[in-house]
N, C-alpha and C positions, 0 to 999 in steps of 0.2 A: 592537371596532375600528370597525365600521360605525356603531355607536350613539354614538360619541364625536365631539367637535367637530373632531378631527383628520381625519375622513374627508372626502375631496375628490371622491367620486363614482366613483372607480376600483373595478373588481372586484378581489377577492382570490383567489389560488389557494392551496389548502392541499394539500400532498402528503404522504401517509402511505405509506411503503414500507419493506420489510424482507425479510430472508431468514432462514430457520431451518435451520441446518446442524448435524447431530448426528453423533456417532460411530456405528459399526455397531450398537451395542446399542440405539440409539434411532432407527435409520434411518427407521422408520415414521412418525416425528414430523416429518420434514422438510417444508418448504414455502416458498412465497414469494408475495408479492403487492404490488401498488401501486395506490393509489386517489388520484385527484385530485378535489378538491371546489372548485367555483366559489362564492365568497361574494359576494352582491350583493343588491340590492333586488328586491322582487316575486318572491321565490323560491318554488318549489313545495313546498319543505320548510323550515319555519321553526323556528329555535331559540327556545324559550320561555325566559323569565327564571326558570326553575325548576331549580335544580341544587344539589348538595352535593358538596364535594370533601374528600377525606381523604388525608393523606400520613403516611409513617412512615419512619424511618431503619432500614433492615433490609438484611441481606446475603443475601437468598434466591437471587439470581441475579447472578453476577459474571463478568467477564472480566479476570483479573489481567494487567497489562502485562508481567510477567515470564514469563507462560505463553504462549509463541509458538504459539498455536493458535486457530482460529476457534470451537472448541467451548467453550461456557460451563460454568462450575461451578454446578450447581443443587442447592440443598438441597431435594430434591423435596417431602417432606411439609411442611416449613416454608414453601415457596413457595406450596403450595396453601392453607395456613392464612392466609398473608398476603393472598392474593387474596380469600378468604372474609371475613376480618376487615375488610378495606377496604370490601367490598361491604356488610357489616353496618353499619359506621359511616355509610356514605353513605346507606343506606336509612333509617336512624334519623333522620338529619339532614333528609333530604328529606321524610319522613313528618311530621316536626314542622312543617316550613314550610308544607306544603299542607293539613295537618290532614285527612287521609283515613285511615280505619282499614285499608282493604284496598288496598294499593298495586297489586297485580296486577289488580284490577278497574278501577282508575283508568287504567291503561295498556292499550292495545289489542294492542300487540306489545312484546316484549322483545328488544333487540339488545345482546348482551354480548360483551366480550372473551373469546375462547375459543381457547386453544391446541389444544383438541380438543373434540369434542361432549360428552364426559363432564363437562368443566368447566362448560359451558353448562347442563347438567342440574343440577349442584350449585348453580349460581347460582339457578336456578328453585326448587330445593328450599329454599334458605335463605329466599328471599323468601316462599315459601308458608308456611313455619313461622312467620316473623315476622308474617305476616298473621293467622294463627290465634291467635297470642299477643296481638295488639293488640285482637282482638275478644273476648278472654276465653274462647275455646273450648278444649276439650281433646279433640281428635279422636284416635282410635286410630291405631296404626301403619299399619294397612291403609287407613284413610281418608285419612291424609296421603299415602301412596304413590299412591293413586288420584288425589288432587287434583294432586300434582306431575306425574304422567304426563299428565293432561289439560291442565294449564297448559303443559307443555313442548311437547306436540304442537300445541296451538292457537296459542301466542303466541311460542315460541322457535324451534322447528324450521324454520319458514318462512325464517328468516334464515341457516340453516346449509348451504344447498345448495352454495355455493362452498367453504366451509370443509371440508366432507366430501370434496370433490374435490381440493383443492390442499394440504391440511394446514395447519400452523401458519404464520402470517405475522407474528407478534410485533406490531410497531408498527401494521401495517395491519389487524390482526384485526377490531376493532370496525367499521371503515369498510368492509372487505370484506364483513362480514355485513350492513351497511346496504345496500350495493349489491345483495347477494343478495336481500334482502327486497324492495327497490324494483324489482328487475329480474325477479322470478319471480312475485310476487303480483299478480293482476289489478288494474288501476288503480281499478276501482269498489269494490274491497275495501279500498283504502288511503286514498282521499280522505276527509279529516276525521278520520282516526285519529291517535291519540297513540302515539309510539314512545318507550319508556323505554330509554335507552342507558346502558351501563356501560363506561367506558373505564378500562383498568388498565395500569400498567407496573411491573415489579419494581423494588424499591429503597426505598419504593414510592410511587406517586402514582396517585390514582384519582378519577374524577368520575362521578356518576350524574346524568344530565340528560334533558330532555324535548324531543322534536321533534314537530311537528304537520305532517301532510301536507295542504297547502292545495289542491293541484291535481294534474293528471296529470304524470307524469315522462316526458319525451321525450328525455332526454340521458344515460340510464344506460348505454345500449349493449346489445348482444345478448349476454346472459350465456352462453347455450348456445353461441353462435358462438365466444366466447372460449375456452370449455372445449374445443371441437372443434379449435381451432387449435393446441393443444398438440402437442409432438413426442412420439410414443410411443417408448419405449425400454425395454430390459430392465433388470432390477434390477442385473445385472452391469455394464452400460454406465453406469448411474447411479452405482454405487459407484466405478467408475473415474474418472468426472467429478469426484466429490466428493474422491477421493484426489488428483487434480491440483490442485484448488482448495486443499486443505489444504497441499500441497507449496509452492504459490506464495503462500500467505497472507502478506501484508506484503512480498512481493518487489518489486524494481524492476528495470528494464532487461530486459523480455521482451515477446514478442508471443504472445497466446493463440491456440489452434488452433480453437476453436469447433466441435468435432466435432458438437455438438448445437445446431441452430439452428432457430428458428421461421421462419415465412414472412415475418415483418416485425418490425422492432424495432431498438432501439439496441444496438450491440455495442462492446465494448472493442477498439480497434485495437492499442494498445500502452501500456506503462508505461515512461516514459523513465528514464534513469539517475538523474534528480533526483526521481523519484516522480510526475511529471506524467502524468495519465491522459488519453488521447485516445479519443473515441468517434465512430462514424459510424453512419448509418442504413442498414439493409438491407431490401430488399423494397419493395413498393408503399407509397406515402405514405398516411398516415391521412387520412380525409375530414375536412374542416374542421368546427368546431363549428357548430350551428344559428345562424342570424341572431338577434340579440337577446341572445346571450351575449357 
């Protein structure tokens, strides 16, 4: 958009937000997140013109309209294979474009869509195996395992601080991991580094692309403060809150109780009989963005 003739100098806002609600069998999987990115000139993180996109028509994760429930129908093993197959196609296409044999050496950090940390590890494992194949090597199982462990610890795990704390956030996952990396790794270790990012959505659509950190990041926010601002609750209370959410899913003409409330944020006031939703802000106002943004 910015690189087109249609751009008139205005900044762009990209918002990625989602919630992951599961039934009691997968309650450990639940999470939520929202990330807002400012798109503009002279950015400290620059999107390179190096990417590969893969899409496929698949039914690995669906929410049928006739199934009046917020819980998705997930073909678990098939969904995992779709994720890995899409990554495999993307890495093959990008590797051919940039003509480098070892993709994980070309990138300084890996930021991947990760419904859980285990999937991020599987992504690192696939890239590591493809690197070995592209160089004609035939390492033993123990050697591959050691290489994957080292790659994951050095280049993937630094982006998972938030994901490990808040769980799955679906649409926001890749960008929450990006915030985690930029907000927890010291600036001197990021400047000049290339971030290889993998964005994925069931259905499926995926892109493997490259970002380069050009300068210090001063508008990510305090990641630890965000984590500490969460409302601590028992598993019983959380289950009750989810039960209410399920009961009111798609409902109209009600006012929520908000028994669990953070110190600040937007909250739903009511849903009218016509389905119109009204929100208001609770708590101290957020500080304005730094000048220049």
